[in-house]
C-alpha positions in Angstrom: 0.0 0.0 0.0 2.8 2.4 0.9 4.7 1.6 -2.2 1.5 2.5 -4.3 1.1 5.8 -2.5 4.8 6.6 -3.2 4.4 5.7 -6.8 1.4 8.0 -7.0 3.4 10.7 -5.5 6.2 10.2 -7.7 3.7 10.3 -10.8 2.3 13.6 -9.6 5.8 15.1 -9.3 6.6 13.9 -12.6 3.4 15.5 -14.1 4.2 18.7 -12.5 7.7 18.7 -13.6 6.6 18.0 -17.1 4.1 20.8 -17.1 6.5 23.3 -15.7 9.0 22.3 -18.6 6.3 22.8 -21.2 5.3 26.1 -20.0 8.1 28.0 -21.6 7.8 26.4 -25.1 3.9 26.6 -25.0 4.1 30.3 -24.1 6.7 30.9 -26.7 4.6 29.2 -29.4 1.5 31.2 -28.5 3.3 34.6 -28.5 5.1 33.8 -31.8 1.8 32.8 -33.6 -0.1 35.8 -32.3 2.8 38.2 -33.0 3.3 37.3 -36.5 -0.6 37.1 -37.3 -1.1 40.4 -35.8 1.6 42.3 -37.7 0.4 40.7 -41.1 -3.3 41.5 -40.4 -2.4 45.2 -39.4 -0.3 45.5 -42.6 -3.3 44.1 -44.8 -5.9 46.4 -43.1 -3.5 49.4 -43.5 -2.0 48.8 -46.7 -4.6 46.8 -48.7 -7.7 48.1 -47.3 -6.5 51.6 -47.0 -7.6 52.1 -43.3 -4.8 54.6 -42.3 -5.9 54.9 -38.7 -3.3 53.3 -36.5 -4.7 54.9 -33.4 -8.1 53.4 -33.9 -6.7 50.0 -34.5 -4.5 50.1 -31.3 -7.6 51.3 -29.3 -9.8 48.6 -30.3 -7.2 45.9 -29.9 -6.5 46.9 -26.4 -10.2 47.2 -25.7 -10.8 43.7 -26.8 -8.0 42.5 -24.3 -9.7 44.3 -21.6 -13.1 42.9 -22.4 -11.7 39.4 -22.4 -10.0 39.6 -19.2 -12.9 41.2 -17.4 -15.1 38.4 -18.8 -12.9 35.6 -17.7 -12.7 37.2 -14.2 -16.5 37.4 -14.0 -16.6 33.7 -15.0 -14.3 32.8 -12.2 -11.6 31.6 -14.7 -8.8 34.1 -13.8 -8.3 36.5 -11.0 -6.4 39.8 -10.7 -6.3 42.9 -8.3 -8.6 45.8 -8.8 -7.5 49.2 -9.7 -5.2 50.8 -6.9 -3.5 54.0 -7.0 -0.1 52.7 -5.8 0.0 50.2 -8.7 -1.3 52.7 -11.2 1.7 54.9 -10.5 4.1 52.1 -10.9 2.5 51.0 -14.1 2.1 54.3 -15.8 5.7 54.4 -17.4 4.9 50.9 -18.9 1.7 51.9 -20.5 3.5 54.8 -22.1 6.1 52.6 -23.6 3.4 50.1 -24.6 1.4 52.5 -26.5 4.6 54.0 -28.1 5.8 50.5 -29.2 2.3 49.7 -30.8 1.9 53.0 -32.5 5.5 53.3 -33.9 5.2 49.7 -35.3 1.9 50.6 -37.0 3.3 54.0 -38.4 6.3 52.3 -39.7 4.1 49.7 -41.6 2.5 52.6 -43.5 5.6 53.5 -45.4 7.8 50.4 -45.0 7.8 47.0 -46.3 7.3 44.1 -43.7 10.8 42.5 -44.3 12.7 45.7 -43.8 10.7 46.8 -40.9 11.0 43.4 -39.2 14.9 43.6 -39.9 15.3 46.9 -38.3 13.2 45.8 -35.2 15.9 43.1 -34.7 18.1 45.7 -33.4 15.9 45.8 -30.3 17.5 42.4 -29.3 21.0 44.1 -29.1 19.6 47.2 -27.2 17.7 45.0 -24.8 20.7 42.8 -24.2 22.8 45.8 -23.3 20.2 47.1 -20.9 19.7 43.5 -19.5 23.4 43.4 -18.9 23.7 46.7 -17.2 20.5 46.7 -15.1 20.2 43.0 -14.2 23.7 41.9 -14.4 23.2 39.3 -17.1 26.2 37.8 -18.7 26.7 37.0 -22.4 29.2 34.6 -23.9 31.3 35.4 -27.0 29.1 33.6 -29.4 26.0 35.7 -28.2 28.1 38.9 -29.0 28.8 37.4 -32.4 25.1 36.9 -33.0 24.4 40.5 -32.1 26.9 41.5 -34.7 25.1 39.4 -37.2 21.8 41.0 -36.3 23.0 44.6 -36.5 24.9 43.9 -39.8 21.5 42.4 -41.4 19.5 45.2 -40.1 21.9 47.8 -41.7 22.2 45.9 -45.1 18.4 45.5 -45.3 17.6 49.1 -44.1 20.1 50.8 -46.5 19.3 49.0 -49.7 15.6 48.1 -49.8 13.6 50.2 -52.3 10.8 50.5 -49.9 12.7 52.3 -47.3 11.7 55.9 -46.5 13.1 58.5 -44.0 9.7 58.6 -42.3 9.6 54.9 -41.9 13.2 54.7 -40.4 12.4 57.4 -37.9 9.3 55.3 -36.7 11.2 52.1 -36.9 14.2 53.2 -34.8 11.7 54.8 -32.4 9.9 51.5 -32.2 13.4 49.8 -31.2 13.7 52.4 -28.4 10.2 51.7 -27.2 10.5 48.0 -27.5 13.5 47.6 -25.4 12.3 50.0 -22.7 9.2 48.1 -22.5 10.8 44.7 -22.1 13.3 45.9 -19.6 11.0 47.9 -17.5 8.2 45.3 -17.6 10.8 42.7 -16.3 11.7 45.0 -13.3 8.1 45.7 -12.6 7.0 42.2 -12.8 9.8 40.9 -10.4 8.8 43.7 -7.9 5.0 43.2 -8.2 4.5 39.5 -9.2 3.0 38.6 -5.7 0.7 41.7 -5.9 -0.3 41.7 -9.5 -0.7 37.9 -10.1 -0.6 36.4 -13.4 -3.4 38.3 -15.2 -3.1 41.6 -13.4 -0.4 43.1 -15.9 -2.9 42.3 -18.8 -5.6 44.1 -17.3 -3.6 47.2 -16.0 -1.6 47.6 -19.2 -4.5 47.5 -21.6 -7.0 49.5 -19.5 -4.7 52.3 -18.6 -3.6 52.7 -22.3 -7.3 53.4 -23.4 -7.5 57.1 -22.0 -4.7 58.5 -23.9 -5.7 56.6 -27.1 -9.2 57.7 -26.8 -8.3 61.5 -27.5 -7.0 60.8 -31.2 -9.8 58.5 -31.7 -12.5 61.0 -31.0 -10.6 63.7 -32.7 -10.8 62.0 -36.1 -14.0 60.1 -35.4 -15.8 61.1 -38.7 -12.7 60.1 -40.9 -12.2 56.5 -39.4 -15.9 55.8 -39.0 -16.7 56.9 -42.7 -13.9 54.7 -43.9 -14.9 51.7 -41.7 -18.4 51.9 -43.2 -16.9 51.3 -46.7 -15.1 48.0 -45.3 -18.2 46.0 -45.6 -16.9 43.2 -47.6 -16.4 39.7 -46.1 -12.7 39.8 -46.4 -12.3 43.0 -44.5 -14.8 42.0 -41.8 -12.8 38.8 -41.3 -9.4 40.6 -41.1 -10.9 43.0 -38.6 -12.5 40.2 -36.5 -9.4 38.1 -36.4 -7.2 41.1 -35.5 -9.5 42.0 -32.4 -9.6 38.3 -31.3 -5.8 37.7 -31.8 -4.8 41.0 -30.1 -6.4 39.9 -26.8 -4.6 36.5 -26.7 -1.3 38.2 -27.9 -1.3 40.4 -24.9 -1.8 37.6 -22.5 0.7 35.4 -24.1 3.3 38.1 -24.3 3.1 38.6 -20.4 3.1 34.9 -19.9 6.2 34.5 -22.1 7.9 37.6 -20.3 7.1 35.9 -16.9 8.8 32.6 -17.7 11.8 34.0 -19.7 14.2 36.8 -19.3 14.3 40.3 -21.3 16.9 39.2 -23.7 15.4 35.8 -24.4 12.1 37.5 -24.9 13.6 40.0 -27.3 15.3 37.1 -29.2 11.9 35.4 -29.5 10.6 38.6 -31.1 13.6 38.4 -33.4 13.1 34.9 -34.3 9.6 35.7 -35.2 11.0 37.7 -38.0 11.9 34.7 -39.9 8.4 33.5 -40.8 7.2 37.1 -40.8 9.7 38.3 -43.4 9.1 35.3 -45.7 5.3 35.7 -45.3 5.6 39.4 -45.8 7.6 39.0 -49.1 4.9 36.4 -50.3 1.8 38.1 -49.4 2.7 41.7 -50.4 5.0 40.7 -53.3 7.8 43.2 -51.9 10.8 41.4 -52.9 14.2 42.6 -51.6 17.3 43.5 -53.6 20.2 41.1 -53.5 22.0 43.1 -50.8 18.7 43.3 -48.8 18.3 39.3 -49.2 21.9 39.0 -47.8 20.9 41.2 -44.8 17.9 38.9 -44.2 19.9 35.9 -44.1 22.4 37.6 -41.8 19.6 38.6 -39.4 18.1 35.1 -39.5 21.5 33.6 -38.8 22.1 35.9 -36.0 18.8 34.8 -34.4 19.8 31.1 -34.8 23.3 31.7 -33.4 21.9 33.5 -30.4 19.4 30.4 -29.7 22.4 28.0 -29.8 24.5 30.4 -27.6 21.7 30.5 -25.0 22.0 26.7 -24.6 25.7 26.9 -24.2 25.5 29.8 -21.7 23.1 27.7 -19.5 26.0 25.1 -18.7 27.5 25.6 -15.3 31.1 25.7 -16.4 31.2 28.8 -18.7 34.7 30.2 -18.9 34.0 32.4 -21.8 31.2 34.6 -20.5 31.6 38.5 -20.7 29.3 41.4 -19.8 28.3 44.1 -22.3 28.7 46.7 -19.5 30.6 47.3 -16.2 29.4 45.5 -13.1 25.6 46.1 -12.6 24.8 49.1 -10.3 22.0 46.9 -8.8 24.5 44.2 -7.9 27.2 46.5 -6.9 25.0 48.5 -4.3 24.0 45.1 -2.9 27.6 43.9 -2.7 28.6 47.1 -0.8 26.0 46.8 1.8 26.9 43.2 2.5 30.6 44.1 2.9 29.8 47.0 5.0 27.7 44.6 7.4 30.8 42.2 7.7 33.3 45.0 8.5 31.0 46.2 11.2 30.7 42.7 12.8 34.3 42.2 12.6 34.9 45.7 14.3 32.3 44.8 16.9 34.0 41.5 17.7 37.4 43.2 17.9 36.2 45.7 20.5 34.8 42.9 22.7 37.9 40.8 22.7 40.1 43.9 23.5 39.6 44.1 27.3 40.1 40.2 27.7 43.5 40.6 25.8 44.5 43.5 27.8 44.0 41.7 31.2 46.3 38.8 30.0 
């Protein structure tokens, strides 16, 4: 009987261990599928259907996410904390970066091809990695640094030779890199500090709900323009695109926070970079925006950089890693902690010395 109970406990542990191991690949698969689908749908609606109102698209995408999480909470499927002033203040910078990230991506899509925009966005991997190293003390091996070089070279080759590149598109694309990196790094820090308070679904609720007020202003300002255009999109294809966009956006928001929670900022950024492989190929095929020879070399270089980094992450996870380097000086966060610990040890030593002094003198 005892052996049966022990076998049952071991089986439960094995199941729990299996589910924990599967959490990361499943979250990555969900995030990747939704991310690629959303960019292609946004490009189709903006480019093919002529709906040049990115603020409206972002507003309804975020609104759909709020409706979904509130509905799931009312049904008792998920739970998250209500609005609290302290949490709102901590979350507002993330909301600004979140809205900026979505808006700059859509604005870049208006004048740039999907392959080139995705290549430039790959630079966010390097920027995030540098921030990850400086703020959180993450160490990178030489193979990772080499992958960053490939990503940067691929982005530059694609951005400087493609016939669909415009100055306006470049400004929006590089702004997107800054917003994306800042968003990933700040989100990781906030999630680490508030993970017990916010829970698993609190970030989805706060992020999307707090983004609605600033988006509502441009939506109402140009209400007549976008509403008149929306009424012309009455064909079945347009309705399908818009419906899928709204549904997938809610799932993507939840899967992105899920993925960020089980990974780190750099890995999360590289997942976004690896999304560029199917996104670039599908963008070329769907929109028939074929790159130049140099641009094609840039695409291959960026894809190779993502693959090299994936392999480097596996090597870096090995305990005995003698070739790791940091992209910055020792982290400020770690340095301040080390100083405090050293100070405490010194004070304890001085205290012990003072106590022993009388005894030594009497001898």
